[in-house]
C-alpha positions in Angstrom: 73.6 113.9 80.6 73.4 110.8 83.2 75.6 111.3 86.2 78.0 108.7 88.0 78.9 109.5 91.4 81.8 107.8 92.5 83.3 107.2 96.2 86.6 105.6 97.0 88.0 107.4 93.5 91.7 108.0 95.5 91.8 104.2 96.2 93.2 101.3 94.2 90.2 99.6 92.8 87.7 102.9 92.8 90.8 105.1 90.6 91.1 102.4 88.0 87.4 101.7 87.6 86.5 105.5 87.3 89.4 105.6 84.7 87.6 102.4 82.6 84.0 104.0 83.2 85.5 107.8 81.9 86.4 105.4 79.0 83.6 103.6 78.1 81.0 105.9 79.1 81.8 109.3 77.6 78.8 111.1 77.5 78.1 110.9 81.0 79.1 113.4 83.6 81.4 111.9 86.3 81.3 113.7 90.1 83.6 112.0 92.6 83.3 112.8 97.0 87.0 113.7 98.0 88.3 114.1 101.4 92.1 114.9 101.3 92.1 118.3 99.2 95.8 117.5 98.4 93.8 114.9 96.3 91.5 117.3 94.2 94.0 117.7 91.6 95.4 114.8 90.2 91.2 113.4 90.6 90.1 116.7 88.5 93.0 115.8 86.0 91.2 112.7 84.5 87.9 114.9 84.0 85.7 114.2 87.2 83.8 116.8 89.2 84.9 116.9 92.9 82.6 117.6 95.7 84.6 117.4 98.8 83.7 115.9 101.9 84.6 113.1 104.5 82.3 109.4 104.7 81.0 111.1 107.9 79.4 113.5 105.9 76.0 111.4 105.4 73.2 113.8 104.7 75.5 115.3 101.9 76.6 111.9 100.1 72.3 111.1 100.4 72.1 114.5 98.7 75.1 113.6 95.5 73.4 109.8 95.5 70.0 111.4 95.3 71.1 113.1 91.5 73.3 110.2 90.1 72.2 107.8 87.3 74.9 105.2 88.8 76.8 105.2 92.3 79.8 103.4 92.4 81.0 102.9 95.8 84.3 101.3 96.5 85.5 103.7 99.6 84.3 101.0 102.0 82.8 97.2 102.2 82.3 97.3 105.6 80.9 100.9 106.5 76.9 100.2 107.0 76.1 103.9 107.4 78.1 105.1 104.4 75.6 102.4 103.1 72.9 103.5 104.3 73.1 106.8 103.4 73.7 105.9 99.8 70.7 103.7 99.8 69.0 106.6 101.3 69.7 109.1 98.4 68.5 106.4 95.8 65.3 105.9 96.9 64.6 109.7 97.5 66.5 109.8 93.6 65.2 113.2 91.6 66.5 112.1 87.9 63.0 110.4 87.1 63.5 106.7 86.9 65.4 103.6 88.9 69.3 104.4 89.9 71.9 102.2 89.6 74.3 101.0 92.3 77.2 98.8 92.0 79.0 98.2 95.1 82.4 97.0 95.9 82.7 94.0 98.6 85.2 91.4 98.4 85.8 87.4 99.0 86.6 88.2 102.7 82.5 87.1 102.5 84.3 83.2 102.3 87.0 83.3 104.7 87.7 80.7 106.6 89.8 80.8 110.2 93.1 82.4 109.8 95.4 79.3 110.0 97.6 79.6 107.4 96.7 75.9 106.9 94.7 74.6 103.9 91.4 73.2 105.0 89.8 70.9 102.7 86.3 71.4 104.2 86.3 74.7 102.7 83.3 74.7 100.5 84.0 77.1 97.0 81.2 79.7 96.5 80.3 80.1 92.8 78.6 82.8 92.2 76.1 81.6 89.3 74.6 78.9 92.2 72.0 81.4 94.2 72.2 79.5 97.0 76.0 79.9 97.4 75.5 83.8 97.2 71.9 83.3 99.3 73.4 81.1 102.1 76.3 83.2 103.2 76.5 83.6 106.9 75.1 86.9 108.0 78.7 86.7 110.5 81.0 86.8 107.5 83.1 89.8 106.6 80.8 92.4 104.8 78.2 90.6 105.1 76.3 92.9 107.0 76.4 95.7 103.9 75.8 93.3 101.3 72.2 92.5 102.7 71.3 95.9 102.9 71.9 96.3 99.1 70.1 93.2 97.8 67.0 94.7 100.6 67.1 97.8 98.4 67.0 95.9 95.3 64.0 93.6 96.6 62.3 96.8 97.5 62.6 97.9 94.0 63.9 101.7 94.5 67.4 100.7 93.0 68.9 98.3 90.8 72.0 97.3 92.6 74.8 95.3 91.6 77.3 93.9 93.8 81.2 92.7 92.9 83.6 90.7 95.3 87.4 90.9 94.4 89.7 88.4 95.3 93.0 89.3 95.6 93.6 92.1 93.7 96.8 92.2 91.6 99.2 94.8 89.5 99.8 98.2 88.7 96.5 100.3 88.7 95.9 103.7 86.6 93.6 105.4 88.6 94.6 108.9 89.8 96.1 108.5 93.4 96.5 105.1 94.7 97.5 102.8 92.2 98.9 99.4 94.5 96.9 96.7 96.3 96.5 95.9 100.2 97.3 92.1 100.5 100.5 91.4 98.3 101.9 94.6 99.6 101.3 93.8 103.3 103.7 90.4 102.8 106.2 92.8 101.3 106.1 94.9 104.0 106.2 92.1 106.6 109.3 90.4 104.7 111.2 93.8 104.8 110.5 94.1 108.7 111.4 90.8 109.4 114.6 90.6 107.1 112.7 88.2 105.4 109.8 86.5 103.6 106.8 84.8 106.1 103.6 83.4 105.8 101.1 82.1 108.5 101.2 78.1 109.6 102.2 76.1 107.0 101.3 78.5 104.4 98.8 76.0 102.3 96.1 78.1 102.8 94.7 79.4 99.4 92.9 82.4 97.7 92.0 83.1 94.5 92.9 86.5 92.5 92.7 89.0 90.3 94.6 91.7 87.5 93.5 95.0 88.2 93.0 95.7 85.0 91.1 92.6 84.2 88.6 93.2 87.5 87.8 96.6 85.9 86.5 94.6 82.7 84.2 92.9 85.3 82.9 96.8 86.4 82.3 97.6 83.1 80.3 94.2 82.2 78.3 94.9 84.9 77.6 98.9 84.5 76.6 97.9 80.9 74.3 95.4 81.8 73.0 97.3 84.7 71.9 100.4 82.2 70.4 97.3 80.3 68.6 96.0 82.4 67.0 99.3 82.9 65.0 99.2 79.5 62.2 97.7 79.7 63.3 97.8 83.6 63.3 94.5 85.1 62.7 92.4 88.1 65.8 90.6 88.9 66.3 88.1 91.9 69.1 90.8 94.1 71.2 87.1 94.6 71.9 87.1 90.5 72.8 90.8 90.9 76.2 89.4 92.5 79.9 88.5 90.7 82.9 87.2 92.3 86.2 88.8 90.6 88.1 85.6 90.7 90.6 83.7 88.0 93.1 82.1 89.2 94.4 80.6 92.9 97.3 80.5 95.2 98.6 79.5 98.5 100.1 82.1 100.5 102.9 80.1 101.3 103.8 80.1 97.4 103.8 83.8 97.7 105.6 84.6 100.3 108.5 82.0 99.0 108.3 84.5 95.4 108.2 87.4 97.3 111.6 86.8 99.3 113.0 85.5 95.9 112.7 88.3 94.3 113.5 90.8 97.6 116.6 89.0 97.7 117.7 89.1 93.7 117.4 93.3 94.5 119.7 93.1 97.5 116.8 94.1 99.9 116.8 91.1 102.5 119.9 88.6 102.7 117.8 85.3 102.0 115.3 84.0 99.3 114.1 81.5 101.7 110.3 82.2 103.8 109.7 81.2 107.4 106.3 81.0 109.0 105.4 83.6 111.6 102.8 83.4 114.5 99.3 84.9 113.4 98.5 88.4 114.3 95.8 90.7 113.2 98.1 92.6 109.8 97.6 88.6 108.4 94.4 88.5 109.0 93.6 88.3 104.8 96.7 86.4 103.6 96.1 83.7 106.6 92.7 82.1 106.1 91.1 80.5 103.2 88.9 81.9 100.4 87.5 80.3 97.6 85.4 81.2 94.7 84.3 80.9 91.3 83.4 83.6 88.8 80.5 81.4 86.6 78.1 84.2 86.4 81.4 87.0 86.0 82.3 84.6 82.7 78.8 83.8 81.7 78.3 87.3 81.2 81.4 87.9 79.0 84.3 88.1 81.0 86.8 87.1 79.3 90.1 87.5 81.8 93.7 87.9 80.1 96.2 89.6 82.3 99.6 88.4 83.3 100.0 85.9 86.4 100.3 87.0 90.3 103.8 85.9 90.3 104.6 87.7 87.0 103.6 91.5 88.7 105.4 91.0 92.2 109.1 92.4 91.0 107.0 95.5 89.9 104.6 95.2 93.2 108.2 95.4 95.2 109.5 98.6 93.4 106.4 100.3 94.2 106.1 99.3 97.6 109.7 100.3 98.4 109.0 103.8 96.7 106.1 104.6 99.0 
């Protein structure tokens, strides 16, 4: 029985994708690394075998990766040591064929300076333009990890794919964490300041994707990965990169929508949003990041989820409850 080894199953992305993969690949065995003992029952409840360990148990992770047909890494887009351990395991595979890695990066790769203002010189990166992906600077967020993965594919000992989601929204259906990061960051900041906030003039732009649509992209890429192994195909590493981007928002608009929602729920006294100085907690909502997922769509991705604004009330409820 082929095996899928998952890192990050207790997270928002990894948990939702695991559920999608279980539905799509019923003949696979699923194994997941789980750090927190309290999360084990929830993961086992969805039919996944648990191996307990942390992301610093590098030899153990390599061993698990060496036995897997597919490794899904949704744990940490910036953990180079973890990535190297996964790749070392894939290089020493025991399955008798080329193993697959599906890695989660992010559109932080395309981030500019954290000014909170729109930058008209921002380049919009298209995943179907190989030069756009090849020329991302080595100093970009997540890039050092992604380059290791591209190199593994080029070397030929693993077939590697990278999915880079933008701002993810909506409630996931994973076994543990079901809420995202960026939108909750602004909700928590609004509750802290007693008013919705943004950085700069709030015109900085990001793209976004509904969690259910993102899961469908992961399924498409997994099916593509399996199909390209029969027969084995020599595919340019930079053509195996997919943005997870659908619509575009400004963070000022999101802050104002959060303010309206919190005011309606009686959680703050004003619906107006205000500008605040930049601090590190706002890194992902003070920058601009623009991407186009043409390669994703070319491979059959047809996002159909609700708009970001439509999901904010539910996300507010989840943040407050947690």
